[in-house]
PAGUKE-874688 format. One line per 5 residues: for each residue x negated, z, y of N, C-alpha, C, O. Coordinates in steps of 0.02 Angstrom, whole numbers. Layout:
BEGIN
X:Z:Y:X:Z:Y:X:Z:Y:X:Z:Y  ...
***
This chain:
BEGIN
2746:-602:-301:2700:-593:-245:2661:-527:-254:2601:-525:-241  2694:-477:-275:2661:-413:-286:2607:-420:-340:2553:-393:-333  2622:-457:-392:2575:-469:-447:2514:-507:-421:2458:-492:-442  2524:-555:-378:2469:-594:-350:2422:-550:-309:2361:-557:-312  2450:-504:-269:2410:-458:-229:2369:-412:-275:2311:-398:-262
2402:-389:-328:2368:-344:-375:2310:-380:-408:2256:-350:-415  2320:-443:-428:2266:-481:-460:2209:-495:-410:2151:-491:-428  2228:-510:-349:2176:-523:-298:2136:-460:-284:2075:-462:-277  2171:-403:-280:2137:-339:-269:2091:-323:-328:2035:-300:-319  2116:-335:-388:2077:-322:-448:2014:-366:-449:1960:-343:-468
2022:-429:-430:1966:-475:-429:1914:-453:-378:1854:-456:-391  1936:-431:-319:1889:-408:-267:1852:-346:-291:1792:-339:-278  1886:-301:-325:1855:-241:-351:1802:-259:-403:1747:-230:-403  1817:-306:-446:1769:-328:-497:1708:-359:-464:1651:-348:-486  1718:-398:-413:1662:-430:-378:1617:-377:-346:1556:-381:-350
1648:-328:-314:1610:-274:-282:1571:-234:-334:1513:-217:-323  1602:-220:-391:1568:-182:-443:1511:-221:-473:1459:-193:-491  1520:-287:-479:1467:-329:-506:1408:-334:-457:1351:-344:-478  1422:-329:-392:1368:-334:-342:1328:-270:-337:1270:-272:-318  1358:-214:-354:1322:-150:-348:1259:-148:-389:1207:-126:-364
1260:-169:-452:1196:-168:-489:1143:-213:-458:1084:-197:-460  1164:-269:-429:1115:-313:-396:1085:-278:-336:1025:-281:-325  1127:-244:-296:1102:-207:-239:1055:-152:-261:1003:-140:-230  1073:-118:-315:1030:-65:-342:964:-94:-366:911:-64:-356  967:-151:-399:905:-183:-422:861:-203:-363:800:-196:-366
893:-227:-310:854:-246:-251:820:-185:-221:761:-188:-203  857:-130:-216:828:-69:-189:771:-44:-232:719:-22:-207  781:-46:-299:729:-24:-344:667:-68:-339:611:-42:-340  677:-133:-334:619:-178:-329:584:-169:-263:523:-172:-260  621:-158:-210:590:-145:-144:551:-80:-146:497:-76:-117
578:-30:-179:542:34:-185:477:24:-224:426:53:-206  480:-16:-276:420:-29:-316:368:-66:-275:308:-51:-280  390:-113:-234:343:-149:-191:312:-101:-139:252:-103:-128  353:-59:-109:328:-12:-60:278:36:-92:225:50:-64  294:61:-152:249:107:-187:183:73:-203:129:102:-194
186:11:-227:125:-26:-244:83:-37:-181:22:-29:-184  114:-54:-127:78:-64:-64:46:1:-40:-11:1:-18  83:55:-45:58:121:-24:-3:140:-65:-53:162:-38  0:131:-131:-57:149:-173:-116:102:-161:-173:124:-165  -103:39:-147:-157:-7:-131:-192:14:-66:-253:11:-61
-153:35:-17:-182:57:46:-222:121:36:-277:128:63  -196:167:-4:-233:229:-19:-299:213:-53:-350:243:-36  -298:167:-100:-359:148:-135:-409:116:-88:-469:129:-92  -385:74:-43:-429:41:6:-461:93:52:-520:88:68  -423:142:73:-450:195:116:-502:235:78:-555:251:106
-489:250:15:-536:286:-27:-602:247:-32:-656:276:-24  -597:182:-46:-657:141:-52:-695:138:14:-756:140:14  -659:132:69:-691:129:135:-728:193:150:-784:192:176  -698:250:134:-731:314:145:-795:319:103:-846:343:127  -792:297:41:-851:298:-1:-905:252:27:-964:269:27
-885:194:52:-932:147:81:-965:178:143:-1025:171:153  -925:211:185:-952:244:244:-1001:298:225:-1053:306:257  -985:336:173:-1029:389:150:-1095:360:125:-1149:385:141  -1091:306:87:-1151:273:63:-1192:246:121:-1253:252:121  -1159:216:170:-1194:188:227:-1227:243:269:-1284:234:292
-1193:299:278:-1222:352:320:-1283:382:285:-1331:399:319  -1281:389:220:-1340:415:185:-1396:364:185:-1454:383:190  -1380:301:179:-1431:249:181:-1461:242:250:-1521:233:257  -1419:246:301:-1445:238:369:-1488:297:389:-1535:289:427  -1472:357:365:-1514:415:382:-1582:408:349:-1633:426:378
-1583:382:288:-1647:369:255:-1685:316:293:-1746:320:300  -1650:266:316:-1681:211:353:-1712:238:418:-1767:218:437  -1676:282:452:-1701:309:515:-1764:350:503:-1811:347:543  -1766:388:449:-1825:428:434:-1884:382:418:-1940:394:441  -1872:330:380:-1925:283:364:-1949:248:428:-2009:238:437
-1903:231:471:-1922:196:532:-1960:241:578:-2006:220:613  -1941:305:579:-1977:353:620:-2048:361:598:-2092:369:640  -2061:358:534:-2130:363:509:-2171:303:532:-2229:312:550  -2143:244:532:-2180:185:552:-2194:187:628:-2246:162:650  -2148:216:666:-2160:221:738:-2219:267:753:-2259:253:797
-2225:322:715:-2280:368:725:-2346:335:707:-2396:346:741  -2345:295:654:-2406:261:634:-2428:212:688:-2488:205:701  -2381:177:718:-2397:129:769:-2425:163:831:-2469:136:864  -2400:222:848:-2422:258:907:-2494:282:898:-2533:283:946  -2513:301:837:-2580:325:827:-2631:270:828:-2691:283:835
-2609:209:821:-2657:153:820:-2676:134:889:-2715:88:898
***
């Protein structure tokens, strides 16, 4: 009976040790997914800021051009 308990305990220990690498792999893969998502979000924010900058410079040029046409219409 003592031998049976020892074997059962040994088997449970082996199962737990075999599961640890799987748990570690899961954590590592989740970390990789989180990092990839974080960098994707950072890149999207960067692109959005550049787009806003381009739009603001384009819209200011547009406003100046539009202002010139308004003056021309008023003089007519």
